[in-house]
C-alpha positions, 0 to 999 in steps of 0.5 A: 919861198916864204911870204913877206911879213905884213907891214904895219898898217898905217891906216886906221880901222874905219868903224861904223856907228849903227846910229848914223845908217839912214837905213839899217843894213841888209847885212846885219851881225856877219856872223850870224848871217853866216851861220844861217844864210843858204843858198836855197833861202836866197832861191826862194826869195826870187819869184821863178817863172809862173807855172813852174816853168823854170828860172829866167834872169829877165823875169826876176829883173824886169817882169816880176816888178812889171806885174806888181806895184813896181810897174811905174817906177823907173827901171832905167834913167839914161843921162844923154850927152847934153845932160838931159835924161830918158827913162824906161819904167819897169812896165815899159822895159817888159814890153821892149824886152818882149819886142826883142825876144819876138824879133829873134823868134822871127829871124829863127834864132833859138835857145842856146844861140849867141847874141852878141852886142857891140854898143855903148850904153844906150836903151838898145843894149839894155833891152838887147841883153834882157830880150835875148834872155826871154828868148832862151838864147845866150848873150855875149857882150863886147867892148865898143873900144875893141878893134876889128881883130878882138871883135872877129876873134870873139865873135868866131869863138863864140859862133855868134849868130847875131850881133846888135850894133851902131852903124858907126862901129858896124862900118869901122869894126865889123864890116871889114871882117864880116866875110870871115864870119859865116855864122853870124847871120844878122847884124841889128843896127840900132841907129838905121834910121830906115836906111840900114847898111848892106846885109844888115837889118833896122833894129827899130823897124823890127821892134815897132812890128814885134808884138809886145805880147810874149811869153818868156821861153821856158829855161832851166836854172842850168840853162846857159844864159851868158857868155863873158870872154875874159881880157885875152891878155895872156893868150886866146880869150876863154868864153866863161859859161853862166846860167840862169841860176846865177840870178840867185847870186846876183840877188844875194850880192846886190843885197849884202855887198851892195846894200840895195833897198827898194827905193835907191837910185843906183849907179854903176859906172862899168861898161856893160861890155865887161862882166861888172857892167852886166852883172852890177850895172843891169842884172843885180839892180833890176832885180832889186826893183831899184832905179839904175842910172845910166850915163851915156857918156864916158868919164868926165870929173865934173860931169860925174859929180853932176850926176851924183849930186843932180841924179840923187845917187844913193849907192855907187859902184865904180872903179879904182881907176876913176877914183884915182882921177877924182883924187888927182883932180883934187877935192875942190872939184867936189866943192859945191856939189850936194852928194848928201843923197849917197849912203853907200860907195863901193868899188871893184876892178882892181885892188883899192889902194887904202888912201882911196878908202880915206879919201871917200871919207874925207871928200865924199863923206863915206868910205869906199868899200872894196870888194873882190870877184872875177869873171869866172865867179860871176858875182861878188864873193869877198866884200866890205859890208857896210855894217862892218868896220873897213880895214882900209887895203883889205878886200874884206870877208867872204860873202855868206854862202861863200866858203873862201880859203888859202891854199898853200903852193910848192916852190914852182907855185903849184897848189900842194894836194895831199889825199886828194885834198888841197893843203890850206894855209891856216896861219894869219898874215901868210900868203897862199893862192885864194880859193873858193869851194865850187857850188854857189849859183854864179860859179861859171860851168865851163869855158867855151869848148874848153873842158880841159881848161876848165878842169885845170881850174880846179884842184883838191876840192877847190876852185883856184883863182890864180890870185895870191892873198893873206888872211889876218886874224879877224878873217879880212882878205888881203890881196897880194897879186896875180900869181904871175905878178908876184915878185920872188926876192931873196926867199921873199914873196913880194906883192906889188900891190902892196908896194904900189899902195905904200908908194902913193902914200908919199905926197908927190905920188900920183901913181905907180907900177911895181914889177921884179927885175932880174938880179944875179943874187936876189933873183929879183929886185923890186923896181918901181915906176912913179908918175908924180902929182902935178907941180912935182918935178922929177929929181935925184933927191926926190927919187931917194927921198920916195925910196927911203919913204918906202923903206921906212914902211916896208923894210929894206927887204920889200921896198923897191931898190930901183925907181924910175919917174914916168909919164906914160904908165901902161895901162888897160882902157879901164885904167889898170896898170899893165905890169907885164908891159912895164916888164917887156919895156924894161928888159927890152922884150917884144911887147906883144900886140899892144891893141890886145893889151890895151882892150884888157878889162878889169880884174872882173 
């Protein structure tokens, strides 16, 4: 089985003029930084707990700033539904998180015990995350749009002892299953208003009674801090274990991949129920002492443009789904908003189509920088850095301190191991499985209670990501697809992302999903499902025109042979297209548990 030859790019490389930078990028000359960088060096740039008592994420993110000259700086700025704001300084956040840790101690919740959250983006959620770290307990976020079944499943698998939630979410999603969760001892309602539900506690009252003067528990770098469950779209959710040392990677990636500077106003749109919203919506920016903007509402195009302008956002980290929605709404929606404060925009969650990179340059005045990571990696591993030229459609280059490679696979899709070492793909633009050398600080330390499943993630000295990619001659990585998404047609490996990106270049196409369907001769042929732009109507003439457009760019072997118009591409709640569900529909197979599929999170 051979990989498809990469199509010649239709997009120009976006170079950076050093004179245009308002502040010099933290990562200057890429190769020089890679040669000199060490993780020990990054660790030394953090403080560690006073008195040599270990390393704690909350101390690095909050208390060291509260004890210094950033004490009065805004740490968190919450945007309410009415557009008003409520802020917590670093000193206030230190006090509130101390109180939460004290509440846990008063309840008898101790080291390594799991504290879950089922909350929207409210101050109580952020206080709970950091207060849990201070108590040496383990925090596990739940996505508030989950139904009762995935909530129950994760609480049970994670042996949740405490759940922080709201009255409405408790009534709808927890109360009906409470009897099936004997280990769940305490439910803390953030909005009880003095009248908690039966068998729950009033968190506000408990915090008011707790002391703000608490010592952070002794925590060592390898102590468990976070439990992130994967989406569960391919079976039982896996609980990825992360430790306090992960903060070293959060610091390094915040510095190099997100280019955070001390005076930044930063906005990450990811929900804290997912790993991005925790690692880069809370930990990384706070470690850098910046002001973090939190929108308590969901995506609204005009509201988002207003936030970018009125809050003077300088660094924005968002998702391709959101960018596609902004693109579909038209550039005129951005008109009238002063976005001049923006200096860096990055994207994560799924591969970023190249037209979005260029759209950012044209509409926002800045290109979008894609990056790649997973729940298991705990932090950004590959990125387009501010000082480097962007190749639209590329994931970028490996982070300093990260050794990334492509592992060759056999005809069955298994890694090729020779004399105990994985065989690496060395020829440029050849597809292999993306792999990372273990040892970076935010690498997951296991799957909860699934040691064998964890061991299977490693082979021949590498962590195998399950993603297929290629690397060009200059070291840029290009996403091809998940191993089980790649289409095998007439001896070619075809990445659906590449085909979807090409289709979206056609002016009539708004979004596209691509799958392989069985064929007696080719094995599989490429089939596309296309949503059209506003004002476009399906027709046989348009269908043939889009297929012809793709063939000119991709070649007949790669372009879709079949194409259907649709207004209902199945997506996750984060907007990622569910190719497996597309395939199930096409083949008339059972679609499985749609409620679970719809809860699937972004790639990381």
